[in-house]
C-alpha positions as CSV (number, residue, x, y, z in Angstrom):
1,M,-1.8,15.8,6.6
2,H,-5.6,15.5,7.0
3,F,-7.2,12.8,4.9
4,G,-10.6,13.9,3.6
5,S,-13.6,11.6,3.8
6,M,-14.7,9.6,0.8
7,N,-18.0,10.2,-0.9
8,Y,-19.4,6.7,-1.1
9,W,-22.1,7.7,-3.5
10,A,-19.6,9.2,-6.0
11,I,-17.6,6.0,-6.2
12,P,-20.3,3.7,-7.6
13,L,-21.4,6.5,-9.9
14,A,-17.8,6.9,-11.2
15,A,-17.8,3.1,-11.7
16,V,-21.0,3.3,-13.8
17,F,-19.5,6.2,-15.9
18,G,-16.3,4.1,-16.3
19,F,-18.2,1.0,-17.3
20,L,-20.3,2.9,-19.8
21,T,-17.2,4.3,-21.3
22,H,-15.7,0.8,-21.5
23,L,-18.9,-0.4,-23.3
24,L,-18.9,2.7,-25.6
25,W,-15.3,2.0,-26.5
26,L,-16.0,-1.7,-27.3
27,R,-19.3,-1.4,-29.0
28,I,-19.7,2.0,-30.7
29,L,-16.4,3.6,-31.6
30,P,-15.6,2.7,-35.3
31,A,-11.9,2.5,-34.7
32,A,-12.3,-0.1,-32.0
33,K,-14.7,-2.4,-33.8
34,G,-12.0,-4.5,-35.4
35,V,-10.2,-5.0,-32.2
36,S,-13.3,-5.6,-30.1
37,G,-14.4,-8.2,-32.6
38,D,-11.1,-10.0,-32.2
39,V,-11.5,-9.9,-28.5
40,R,-15.1,-11.1,-28.6
41,R,-14.0,-14.0,-30.8
42,S,-11.1,-15.0,-28.6
43,L,-13.4,-15.0,-25.5
44,A,-16.1,-17.1,-27.2
45,V,-15.3,-20.1,-25.0
46,G,-15.4,-20.0,-21.2
47,V,-17.4,-17.8,-19.0
48,P,-20.6,-16.4,-20.5
49,A,-20.5,-12.8,-21.8
50,V,-22.8,-11.4,-19.1
51,L,-20.7,-12.9,-16.3
52,R,-17.6,-11.4,-17.9
53,Q,-19.2,-8.0,-18.0
54,I,-20.3,-8.3,-14.3
55,L,-16.7,-9.1,-13.4
56,V,-15.4,-6.1,-15.5
57,F,-17.9,-3.8,-13.6
58,I,-16.7,-5.1,-10.2
59,L,-13.1,-4.5,-11.3
60,I,-13.9,-1.0,-12.5
61,L,-15.7,-0.3,-9.2
62,I,-12.4,-1.3,-7.4
63,M,-10.5,1.0,-9.8
64,A,-12.9,3.9,-8.9
65,Y,-12.5,3.2,-5.2
66,V,-8.7,3.3,-5.4
67,L,-8.8,6.4,-7.6
68,A,-11.0,8.1,-5.0
69,G,-8.5,7.2,-2.3
70,A,-5.7,8.7,-4.4
71,I,-7.6,11.9,-5.0
72,G,-8.6,12.1,-1.3
73,H,-4.9,12.0,-0.4
74,L,-4.4,15.4,-2.0
75,G,-6.1,16.9,1.1
76,P,-9.3,18.7,2.0
77,G,-10.6,21.0,-0.7
78,Q,-8.5,19.4,-3.4
79,T,-11.2,17.3,-4.9
80,T,-11.7,19.1,-8.2
81,T,-12.4,18.0,-11.7
82,R,-8.9,19.0,-12.7
83,N,-7.3,17.0,-9.9
84,G,-9.5,14.1,-10.6
85,V,-8.5,13.9,-14.2
86,V,-4.8,14.6,-13.5
87,S,-4.8,11.9,-10.8
88,A,-6.4,9.5,-13.2
89,V,-3.9,10.2,-16.0
90,I,-0.9,9.8,-13.5
91,L,-2.3,6.4,-12.3
92,W,-3.0,5.3,-15.8
93,A,0.5,6.2,-17.0
94,G,2.2,4.6,-14.1
95,F,0.3,1.4,-13.7
96,V,-2.4,0.7,-16.2
97,A,-0.7,1.7,-19.5
98,T,2.5,-0.1,-18.5
99,T,0.8,-3.2,-17.3
100,S,-1.5,-3.4,-20.3
101,G,1.5,-2.9,-22.6
102,V,3.5,-5.6,-21.0
103,N,0.6,-8.0,-21.0
104,G,0.0,-7.3,-24.7
105,V,3.6,-7.8,-25.6
106,L,3.9,-11.0,-23.6
107,A,0.7,-12.4,-25.1
108,G,1.9,-11.7,-28.6
109,Q,-1.0,-9.4,-29.4
110,P,-0.8,-7.1,-32.4
111,A,0.4,-3.6,-31.6
112,R,-3.0,-2.2,-32.6
113,Q,-4.9,-4.3,-30.2
114,T,-2.5,-3.5,-27.3
115,F,-2.8,0.3,-28.0
116,M,-6.6,0.0,-28.2
117,T,-6.6,-1.7,-24.8
118,I,-4.4,1.0,-23.4
119,G,-6.6,3.7,-24.9
120,R,-9.8,2.1,-23.5
121,W,-8.4,2.1,-20.0
122,F,-7.2,5.7,-20.4
123,S,-10.8,6.7,-21.3
124,V,-12.3,4.7,-18.4
125,L,-9.9,6.2,-15.9
126,V,-10.4,9.8,-17.2
127,A,-14.2,9.3,-17.0
128,E,-13.9,8.1,-13.5
129,G,-11.6,10.9,-12.5
130,F,-13.9,13.5,-14.0
131,C,-16.9,12.0,-12.2
132,L,-15.1,11.8,-8.9
133,G,-13.9,15.4,-9.3
134,V,-17.4,16.7,-10.1
135,F,-19.2,14.7,-7.3
136,G,-16.3,14.7,-4.8
137,A,-14.1,11.7,-4.2
């Protein structure tokens, strides 16, 4: 099977879309405000907020790179918006949702907070998959 080349401009762009989705989820969506407030209070000690967000962006950038690789493995001409979103949902269901769920349960988080975290990462991955599908993984 031929592995298509990666679009190294689309990957950081997808990371920016994913990061903005992450911020939107935490800061604007009314349903997430209670949970994000709890998260903000629990992270009040330690690394400053700006450094945490820089780290989050770097991790989302790595996520976009891996997602682009997964989409690229579909073969030449298969980088579509549909395939980008479907690949994102599959990776989310198999790795992100399960890992976030286990982490939430083991940390003793309320179910609402765990589900909000899982939903946030779903929206981030779908935004990245859509962007990579539009601009080519």
